[in-house]
TIDRENZA-533103 format. One line per 4 residues: number of its first residue (from 1); their letters; for each residue y, z, x of C-alpha. Coordinates in pm, 1 decimal, m for minus. Each point is the difference from the previous one (the first is absolute). Example, Ala and Ser with C-alpha at 12.3 -4.5 7.8 and 13.67 -1.06 7.14 Angstrom:
<sites>
1) as) m450.0/780.0/1230.0 ~ 344.0/m66.0/137.0
</sites>
This chain:
<sites>
1) xxxx) 2974.0/m2876.4/20592.5 ~ m114.7/69.7/356.7 ~ m108.5/336.6/135.5 ~ 224.2/145.0/274.9
5) xxxx) m286.7/17.9/249.6 ~ m54.9/m377.0/m39.8 ~ 358.4/m104.4/68.8 ~ 103.8/m114.2/345.6
9) xxxx) 209.3/241.8/200.1 ~ 370.3/m81.4/10.7 ~ 4.1/m50.0/378.7 ~ m194.1/m327.1/m38.3
13) xxxx) 312.8/m152.6/m154.0 ~ 158.4/22.7/344.8 ~ m207.8/m310.3/81.9 ~ 211.3/m214.8/m231.7
17) xxxx) 266.3/m216.6/170.0 ~ 370.9/62.6/m45.6 ~ 213.2/m205.5/m237.6 ~ m231.6/m11.5/m300.4
21) xxxx) 108.7/54.6/m359.1 ~ m249.8/262.6/m116.6 ~ m82.2/105.3/m356.6 ~ m183.5/331.0/m35.5
25) xxxx) m179.4/m10.0/m332.6 ~ m306.7/137.9/m175.5 ~ m143.2/150.8/m218.5 ~ 270.9/256.7/51.0
29) xxxx) 96.3/34.6/364.9 ~ 217.2/310.5/m46.0 ~ m305.7/218.4/m64.1 ~ m109.3/m51.4/361.2
33) xxxx) 56.0/316.4/200.9 ~ 106.7/m207.7/302.0 ~ 246.6/m227.4/m180.6 ~ 291.4/130.6/208.9
37) xxxx) m196.8/m67.1/319.9 ~ m65.5/m357.3/m116.7 ~ 372.4/m51.7/m58.7 ~ 86.8/161.1/333.5
41) xxxx) m220.5/m255.4/178.4 ~ 100.6/m308.5/m199.5 ~ 371.1/59.8/m71.5 ~ 125.7/m73.7/355.5
45) xxxx) m209.9/m314.1/43.3 ~ 25.1/m165.6/m343.9 ~ 278.4/m246.0/m81.3 ~ m21.4/145.8/m351.2
49) xxxx) m228.7/277.3/m121.9 ~ m76.0/3.0/m372.0 ~ m155.7/274.2/m212.5 ~ m165.8/m97.7/m328.0
53) xxxx) m59.8/308.1/m214.1 ~ m50.0/118.4/m356.6 ~ 290.9/240.6/49.8 ~ m197.3/305.5/m108.0
57) xxxx) 38.8/201.1/321.2 ~ 378.1/28.3/m9.9 ~ 36.4/257.1/276.6 ~ m207.9/m199.1/250.9
61) xxxx) 170.3/m331.6/m79.5 ~ 353.2/141.0/21.0 ~ m84.2/174.8/328.3 ~ m115.5/m332.5/147.4
65) xxxx) 318.1/m170.9/m123.4 ~ 218.9/265.1/162.1 ~ m188.6/m10.2/329.7 ~ m36.1/m380.0/13.7
69) xxxx) 306.4/m133.3/m187.8 ~ m47.0/m368.0/85.7 ~ m332.0/m33.9/m181.8 ~ m48.1/m199.8/m320.0
73) xxxx) m145.9/191.9/m296.3 ~ m146.0/m153.2/m315.9 ~ m125.8/225.3/m278.9 ~ m264.8/m172.1/m210.0
77) xxxx) 30.4/0.7/m378.0 ~ m222.7/m161.8/m261.2 ~ 267.4/m5.7/m269.5 ~ 208.1/240.5/m207.2
81) xxxx) m114.3/366.3/m23.9 ~ m283.0/m12.5/m254.8 ~ m156.9/m318.1/137.4 ~ 45.5/106.8/362.1
85) xxxx) m173.9/333.7/m47.7 ~ m283.1/m138.4/m213.2 ~ m78.0/m280.1/247.8 ~ 18.7/228.4/302.9
89) xxxx) m180.3/288.9/m166.4 ~ 273.0/242.8/103.3 ~ 194.6/268.2/m182.8 ~ 375.9/m47.9/23.6
93) xxxx) m48.6/m267.1/267.9 ~ 309.9/m193.8/m105.9 ~ 196.9/325.0/1.5 ~ m110.1/73.0/358.2
97) xxxx) 82.9/m355.7/108.5 ~ 349.2/15.7/m149.9 ~ 68.8/345.7/143.6 ~ m107.9/m123.0/343.2
101) xxxx) 232.1/m300.7/m27.2 ~ 294.7/217.9/m101.4 ~ m67.5/228.7/297.6 ~ m29.2/m299.6/233.7
105) xxxx) 343.1/m119.7/m112.2 ~ 142.0/320.6/151.3 ~ m139.8/m84.5/345.4 ~ 119.4/m245.1/266.0
109) xxxx) m300.9/m221.6/m76.8 ~ 156.0/m289.0/m193.3 ~ m279.8/m258.4/m17.6 ~ m163.4/159.1/m303.2
113) xxxx) m131.8/m130.0/m328.0 ~ m284.2/m31.6/m245.9 ~ m275.5/m259.3/m3.2 ~ m218.0/m129.8/m281.8
117) xxxx) m316.8/m207.3/m15.5 ~ 19.5/m232.3/m301.3 ~ m313.7/35.2/m212.4 ~ m119.4/m83.0/m353.7
121) xxxx) 110.1/349.5/m105.9 ~ 352.2/29.2/134.6 ~ 178.8/m336.7/m1.7 ~ 211.5/110.5/m298.7
125) xxxx) 142.5/286.3/206.9 ~ 104.6/m220.3/292.6 ~ 356.9/m71.2/m111.5 ~ 57.1/367.3/m89.9
129) xxxx) m114.2/114.5/344.2 ~ 240.9/m251.0/153.5 ~ 286.5/130.0/m216.5 ~ m87.2/355.8/108.6
133) xxxx) 12.0/m98.6/367.4 ~ 334.6/m178.2/m42.3 ~ 142.3/309.7/m170.0 ~ m128.4/226.0/279.1
137) xxxx) 110.4/m240.3/273.2 ~ m349.2/m30.0/151.8 ~ m233.9/m291.9/69.2 ~ m284.7/m126.3/m218.5
141) xxxx) m283.2/m172.7/181.5 ~ m274.0/m167.8/m197.8 ~ m333.1/m172.8/42.3 ~ m278.0/m107.3/m234.4
145) xxxx) m358.7/112.8/m53.8 ~ m255.5/m150.2/238.4 ~ m378.1/16.6/22.6 ~ m133.8/107.3/340.1
149) xxxx) m232.2/230.7/193.0 ~ 293.4/235.9/62.7 ~ 91.7/44.0/m366.3 ~ m366.2/13.8/m110.7
153) xxxx) 84.4/m248.6/m274.4 ~ m125.0/m346.3/m95.8 ~ 114.7/m23.2/m362.5 ~ 380.5/15.8/26.3
157) xxxx) 156.4/m272.8/m213.5 ~ 346.7/m49.9/m145.5 ~ 58.9/m337.0/m161.1 ~ 153.4/60.9/m345.4
161) xxxx) 308.2/m194.7/m110.8 ~ 170.2/328.0/m89.4 ~ m49.5/127.6/355.4 ~ 148.4/m321.9/138.4
165) xxxx) 303.2/33.5/m228.7 ~ 58.7/362.2/102.9 ~ m35.7/m92.4/365.7 ~ 254.2/m281.3/m40.0
169) xxxx) 246.4/250.0/m153.9 ~ m46.6/216.7/308.4 ~ 60.3/m289.3/241.2 ~ 310.5/m107.4/m195.6
173) xxxx) 129.4/356.1/33.0 ~ m52.1/m21.7/376.9 ~ 180.5/m335.0/20.8 ~ 294.0/138.6/m200.7
177) xxxx) m2.2/330.4/188.6 ~ 246.9/262.4/m121.6 ~ m38.9/208.8/313.8 ~ 302.8/112.7/197.7
181) xxxx) 65.3/m171.1/330.6 ~ m91.6/m345.1/127.1 ~ m287.2/127.7/217.4 ~ m172.9/159.4/m298.8
185) xxxx) 47.7/m313.2/m210.3 ~ m147.1/m216.4/278.1 ~ m305.9/226.2/14.6 ~ m53.0/m56.8/m371.9
189) xxxx) 33.7/m376.1/44.3 ~ m259.8/6.0/277.7 ~ m231.8/207.9/m216.3 ~ 40.5/m254.8/m278.5
193) xxxx) m120.5/m271.5/236.9 ~ m306.8/205.4/93.4 ~ m75.5/38.8/m370.7 ~ m22.3/m378.7/m21.2
197) xxxx) m347.7/24.7/156.9 ~ m91.9/290.2/m227.3 ~ 102.3/m196.1/m309.9 ~ m201.9/m302.3/102.9
201) xxxx) m297.8/222.8/73.0 ~ 34.6/158.5/m345.6 ~ 26.7/m346.5/m151.1 ~ m325.8/m102.4/164.5
205) xxxx) 145.3/m282.7/209.0 ~ m227.2/m183.2/241.0 ~ 16.3/118.0/364.9 ~ 269.3/m151.1/220.1
209) xxxx) 313.6/155.6/m148.9 ~ 39.2/273.1/258.4 ~ 28.7/m6.4/383.0 ~ m318.6/m4.8/210.2
213) xxxx) m141.1/351.3/37.1 ~ 111.7/172.3/320.0 ~ m277.6/260.6/7.3 ~ m98.3/85.9/358.2
217) xxxx) 284.2/m207.8/148.6 ~ 299.0/155.4/m181.1 ~ m159.8/322.8/m119.8 ~ m318.9/205.9/5.1
221) xxxx) m152.6/304.7/m166.3 ~ m152.4/320.1/140.4 ~ m214.8/212.2/m231.6 ~ m28.6/382.5/24.4
225) xxxx) m309.0/m31.6/221.5 ~ 183.6/m211.9/258.0 ~ m149.8/m335.6/m95.3 ~ 236.3/m292.8/59.5
229) xxxx) m9.9/m293.0/m244.1 ~ 235.2/m285.5/m97.0 ~ 101.7/145.2/m337.0 ~ m106.4/207.0/m299.1
233) xxxx) m13.9/m291.2/m243.6 ~ m331.6/m164.4/86.5 ~ m317.7/41.7/m205.6 ~ m162.8/184.6/290.5
237) xxxx) 141.8/173.1/305.8 ~ 8.9/m241.2/295.7 ~ m9.9/252.9/284.4 ~ 91.9/m131.5/344.9
241) xxxx) m17.5/330.6/189.6 ~ 84.2/370.2/m1.1 ~ 296.0/157.2/179.7 ~ m207.8/308.0/82.7
245) xxxx) m231.4/m217.5/208.8 ~ 224.1/m262.6/162.0 ~ 358.6/m90.1/83.3 ~ 210.7/m179.0/m257.6
249) xxxx) 44.8/m298.5/232.6 ~ m376.4/m39.5/52.3 ~ m65.2/20.7/m374.2 ~ 259.2/m263.9/m89.4
253) xxxx) m120.6/m238.3/273.3 ~ m371.8/51.4/m61.6 ~ m252.7/m263.2/m105.4 ~ m37.9/191.7/m326.3
257) xxxx) 373.5/m41.3/m64.8 ~ m24.8/m375.8/60.6 ~ m298.1/m19.8/m235.8 ~ 181.9/192.4/m273.6
261) xxxx) 316.6/m208.9/48.6 ~ m203.9/m300.6/m115.1 ~ m99.7/193.6/m314.1 ~ 366.0/78.1/m66.1
265) xxxx) 92.0/m366.8/32.8 ~ m273.8/m94.8/m248.3 ~ 79.0/284.1/m243.9 ~ 88.6/m121.3/m350.0
269) xxxx) 97.8/330.7/m161.0 ~ 367.5/m100.7/m21.6 ~ 133.9/356.1/28.7 ~ 365.2/62.0/m86.0
273) xxxx) 91.1/265.2/257.1 ~ 358.1/56.4/115.1 ~ m107.4/7.9/365.4 ~ m105.5/m367.9/m16.4
277) xxxx) 322.1/m106.5/m172.5 ~ 225.4/206.2/226.3 ~ m108.8/m176.7/318.3 ~ 35.0/m342.2/m161.2
281) xxxx) 348.2/83.7/m132.2 ~ 110.0/89.2/354.1 ~ m150.3/m317.5/146.9 ~ 132.8/m233.3/m271.4
285) xxxx) 307.6/170.5/m150.7 ~ 122.2/m320.0/m166.6 ~ m290.2/14.6/m248.0 ~ 97.3/329.3/m168.0
289) xxxx) 372.5/m82.4/23.4 ~ m40.4/m331.9/m183.2 ~ m237.0/148.9/m260.0 ~ 237.8/289.8/m69.3
293) xxxx) 307.3/m224.3/m33.0 ~ m181.7/m247.9/m224.4 ~ m122.0/269.5/m236.7 ~ 328.0/190.8/m12.4
297) xxxx) 158.3/m326.5/m119.5 ~ m280.5/m49.3/m254.2 ~ 55.4/351.1/m139.0 ~ 376.1/m62.8/m32.6
301) xxxx) m82.9/m315.5/m197.0 ~ m236.3/193.7/m227.8 ~ m315.9/m158.7/139.5 ~ m332.0/159.9/92.7
305) xxx) m89.0/67.7/361.8 ~ m158.9/m290.8/186.2 ~ m293.0/155.5/182.9
</sites>
């Protein structure tokens, strides 16, 4: 957790170019006193502005949703109530998250949902969280545990056969989506395709099963101090500049950026992040379409998913 006096002032975000998809995450971003100022600066210039939150500060989150209705909101959960609160060290954290979601459903902000990071502790809850989201009519985003400088972890592992079986149940549920409306079903199908990389990561497959990493070319990361780096998944932070000290254009075209781009190209961490998959799905849409169709047919025939 950063101290407020360390965090860059919101006006520095004015340096960012228009048209970016921006995810405001943390820690917990809604405890920042200037969170509304940050949204006021970024909302007009972002193609999509996303808030990742634990859902605890209901009043603040709902106020942002009312003021900026076209944002995307994902409330992070670790599992069902007991597991969620024990892992997060909160009292009634699941209760707060659910209350926030129910309040958000009353607003004009419609791109709302929960998100979960699959871990050795919570994979059994995955299908139940999905069922909850279907019942509520909200999204469920998911990722998987990673080791990196940002997460202060280097011992995250999830390779049990039971975890793989539970994850396959989840992906089958996505591919046989019971959601209302074609658009919502298609979102589930696309999410199933993204989980292909997650499953192969969990299975311990050799690198090469996911698209080349787009860090620094397709996306980048800014920490609370203003440091710009390719991503938050590397073993150490590869800083290429600071937006307090230089323009965004100069940072991205600097010699340091070129040097770090070579590190990205040589990186063998094989992260399974949605941002990498999303860009590849847009560039090569036939890949997810064919994979989805093939596996929907396999499920109808009673066969396992072909990863």
